C-alpha positions in Angstrom: 53.2 118.4 108.2 53.7 117.1 104.7 55.6 114.2 104.5 59.0 114.3 102.4 59.0 112.8 99.3 61.6 109.9 98.8 64.4 110.7 96.6 66.8 108.2 95.2 70.4 109.0 93.8 71.9 107.4 90.7 75.7 108.2 90.4 77.4 107.6 87.3 81.2 106.4 87.7 83.7 107.3 84.8 87.3 106.9 84.6 89.6 107.9 87.3 90.4 111.3 85.7 86.7 112.2 85.4 84.4 113.2 88.2 81.5 111.0 89.0 77.8 112.3 88.0 74.9 112.1 90.4 71.3 112.3 89.5 68.5 112.6 92.3 65.2 111.3 91.2 62.1 111.4 93.3 60.0 108.2 93.8 57.1 109.7 91.7 59.4 110.4 88.7 60.3 106.4 88.9 56.2 105.4 88.9 55.8 108.0 86.4 58.5 106.4 84.2 57.2 103.0 85.1 54.0 103.6 84.1 54.8 105.1 80.6 57.0 102.4 79.7 53.9 99.9 80.6 51.7 102.2 78.5 54.6 102.2 75.5 54.7 98.6 75.9 51.0 98.1 75.8 50.6 100.3 72.5 53.1 98.2 71.0 51.7 95.1 72.0 48.2 96.2 70.9 49.8 97.4 67.4 51.5 94.3 66.7 48.4 91.9 67.8 46.5 94.0 65.3 49.2 93.9 62.7 49.2 89.9 63.2 45.4 89.8 63.1 45.4 91.7 59.9 47.9 89.4 58.4 45.8 86.6 59.3 42.7 88.1 57.9 43.9 88.9 54.8 45.6 85.2 54.5 42.0 83.6 55.4 40.3 86.1 52.9 42.7 85.0 50.1 42.2 81.1 51.1 38.1 82.0 50.9 38.5 83.8 47.8 40.6 81.0 46.4 37.6 78.4 47.5 34.9 80.8 46.2 37.0 80.7 43.0 37.4 77.1 42.9 33.3 76.6 43.7 32.4 79.0 40.9 34.3 76.6 38.4 32.7 73.6 39.9 28.8 75.3 39.8 30.1 76.2 35.9 30.9 73.0 35.5 28.1 71.5 37.2 25.5 73.8 35.2 27.2 73.0 32.0 26.4 69.4 32.6 23.1 69.8 33.9 22.1 71.8 30.8 23.9 69.1 28.6 22.0 66.0 30.4 18.8 68.1 29.9 19.3 68.0 25.9 20.5 64.4 26.1 17.2 63.5 27.9 15.0 65.7 25.4 16.7 63.6 22.8 16.0 60.1 24.3 12.3 61.4 25.3 12.0 62.0 21.6 13.4 58.3 20.5 11.8 56.7 23.4 8.3 58.3 22.3 8.7 57.0 18.6 9.8 53.7 20.0 6.7 53.4 22.1 4.3 54.2 19.1 6.4 51.6 16.9 5.5 49.1 19.7 2.1 49.8 19.9 2.2 51.2 23.2 1.2 54.8 22.6 -0.6 56.6 20.2 1.1 58.0 17.3 -0.9 61.4 18.0 1.4 61.5 21.4 4.4 62.2 19.0 5.9 65.6 19.4 8.6 67.7 18.5 10.5 70.3 20.6 8.5 73.1 21.6 5.0 71.9 20.3 2.7 70.2 22.9 1.6 66.4 22.8 -1.8 65.0 22.0 -4.4 63.9 24.6 -3.3 60.4 24.9 0.3 60.8 26.2 0.9 58.3 28.9 4.5 58.4 29.2 5.4 62.4 29.6 9.1 62.3 31.5 10.6 65.1 29.6 12.4 67.6 31.5 10.6 71.2 32.4 12.3 73.9 30.4 14.9 75.8 32.4 17.4 78.3 32.0 20.7 77.2 33.4 23.9 79.3 33.5 26.8 80.2 35.5 24.6 82.7 37.5 22.2 79.9 38.4 22.0 79.5 42.1 23.5 76.5 43.6 20.3 75.0 45.1 18.4 75.6 41.9 21.2 73.2 40.4 20.7 70.8 43.1 17.2 70.9 42.2 17.6 70.2 38.7 20.1 67.6 39.1 17.5 65.6 41.4 14.8 66.3 38.9 16.9 65.2 36.1 18.3 61.9 38.3 14.3 61.4 38.6 13.3 61.5 34.9 16.2 59.2 33.8 15.0 56.8 36.4 11.5 56.9 35.0 13.1 56.6 31.2 14.8 53.7 32.2 11.9 51.9 33.7 10.0 52.8 30.9 12.8 51.6 28.4 12.6 48.6 30.3 8.9 47.8 30.1 9.2 48.7 26.1 11.8 46.0 25.9 9.9 43.4 27.5 6.8 44.2 25.5 8.9 44.0 22.4 10.4 40.5 23.3 6.7 39.6 24.1 5.8 40.7 20.7 8.8 39.0 19.3 7.6 35.7 20.8 4.2 36.7 19.6 5.3 37.2 16.2 7.4 33.9 16.0 4.0 32.0 17.2 2.1 33.6 14.5 1.3 31.8 11.2 2.7 34.1 8.8 4.3 32.2 6.1 3.0 29.7 3.5 2.7 25.8 4.5 3.5 24.5 1.2 4.4 25.9 -2.0 1.4 25.3 -4.7 -1.3 27.3 -6.0 -5.2 27.9 -4.4 -7.7 25.7 -5.9 -10.3 26.4 -3.7 -10.5 29.5 -1.0 -11.7 30.4 2.4 -15.5 30.8 2.8 -18.5 29.8 1.0 -18.1 27.1 -2.1 -19.6 24.7 -3.6 -18.7 21.0 -2.2 -16.5 19.3 -5.1 -18.1 16.0 -3.9 -21.6 16.7 -2.8 -22.0 19.8 -5.4 -24.0 21.5 -2.5 -23.1 24.9 -1.0 -20.3 24.7 1.8 -18.3 26.7 3.6 -15.0 26.1 3.6 -12.9 26.3 6.6 -9.4 26.7 5.4 -7.5 26.8 2.0 -6.7 23.8 -0.6 -3.0 24.1 -1.8 -2.5 21.8 -4.6 1.0 21.0 -5.3 2.9 17.3 -5.8 2.8 14.5 -3.9 5.2 14.3 -1.1 6.1 17.9 -1.2 7.1 19.0 2.0 4.7 21.1 4.5 6.4 23.3 6.9 5.3 24.9 10.1 4.7 28.4 9.4 5.2 29.4 13.1 6.7 28.1 16.4 4.6 25.8 18.2 3.8 22.4 19.8 2.1 19.3 17.8 -1.3 18.6 19.4 -2.4 15.9 16.7 -0.5 13.8 14.2 -3.0 11.1 13.4 -6.1 9.8 11.0 -8.9 11.9 11.4 -11.0 10.3 8.6 -12.6 13.5 6.7 -8.9 15.2 6.9 -7.2 12.0 6.5 -3.4 12.2 8.1 -4.0 15.3 10.0 -1.4 17.5 11.8 -2.7 20.4 14.4 0.0 22.6 16.1 -0.8 24.9 18.8 1.3 28.0 18.4 0.1 30.1 21.8 -1.8 32.8 22.0 -4.8 31.3 20.5 -3.4 30.2 17.4 -3.8 27.0 16.0 -3.2 25.5 12.6 -4.5 22.3 10.8 -2.9 20.4 8.1 -5.0 17.6 6.2 -5.0 15.0 3.5 -1.0 14.1 4.2 0.8 11.5 3.0 2.9 11.0 6.0 4.0 13.0 9.2 7.5 14.2 10.2 6.6 14.6 13.8 4.5 13.0 16.6 2.2 14.7 19.3 4.0 16.4 21.7 7.3 17.6 19.6 8.0 21.4 19.8 8.4 22.4 16.0 10.2 26.1 14.6 8.9 28.1 12.0 10.2 26.7 8.6 11.0 22.8 10.0 9.4 20.0 8.1 6.2 18.6 9.8 4.9 16.5 7.0 4.3 15.5 3.5 1.6 16.7 0.9 -0.9 13.8 0.0 -4.3 12.7 -0.9 -5.6 10.7 2.1 -9.4 11.3 3.6 -11.8 12.9 1.4 -9.5 14.1 -1.4 -9.5 13.6 -5.0 -6.0 14.9 -6.0 -3.1 15.6 -3.8 -3.3 18.9 -2.1 -2.9 20.3 1.4 -6.0 21.4 3.1 -4.8 24.3 5.5 -6.7 25.9 8.3 -5.7 28.7 10.8 -8.0 28.8 14.0 -7.9 31.6 16.7 -9.2 30.4 20.2 -11.0 27.6 18.0 -12.9 29.7 15.5 -11.6 29.2 11.6 -9.9 32.2 9.8 -8.8 33.3 6.5 -5.5 31.9 6.4 -4.3 34.3 3.4 -4.9 37.2 6.2 -1.8 36.0 8.4 0.3 35.0 5.6 3.2 37.8 4.9 5.6 35.8 3.0 
């Protein structure tokens, strides 16, 4: 026997003058209504969730687009800076190579212009590689170029520091090179073979004789330290100055000294006075330049 389906009565009560209305619904209909309501709620829930997700994704996409635009601007600026640094480094390389040549650290054949190769003796190659950089260059390549430029600048900095130290050394060496006249006068006897004024025999003259007035000042032709300031027989009153780097200068037949042994002297400083002591027949200065003890022609060193 089939079980009788439950039913429910719904009575709608109105005012006193109207009749009441009654509806009879089955339990099955109620279940279907509940299910339909649940489905509708789920549908609208899914729709609302999808809408909110779409709105959120659009906002996130907008933020990503903003970030990409900012990054593109940064990358464009970085590419411009890398290109500018590349040009600057190229210019600095050219200047540094010329400094290297002037300072004697590099052969002049190593000088090169932009777009041409250097000579076989080039030892200081720190120029950047030729690269094409624009806003379309991948960021990874920009970073590589930036790292390369940084390394090149460090190498350039070290090279310039080395050049600076060499130039400083050359300045000291130049200041220690006897390059000016020790006194003013005229040469009566030059460097080399001659006929000795006293014996008349052939003789090698290790310096030059500069005739001038008695008592004229004798100056140091370079910085140095006084090694000797005493009477040396043939030379008469003699001053010897050690200039370093193997250079020594000798000043003979002096009337008097203005320095003593151990004194530090500067180029142009008065060290003595012209005389005619020792083996001399008239006032003059006997001047010698020796390099590591070997006499050299003093005229070869004088640039004044």
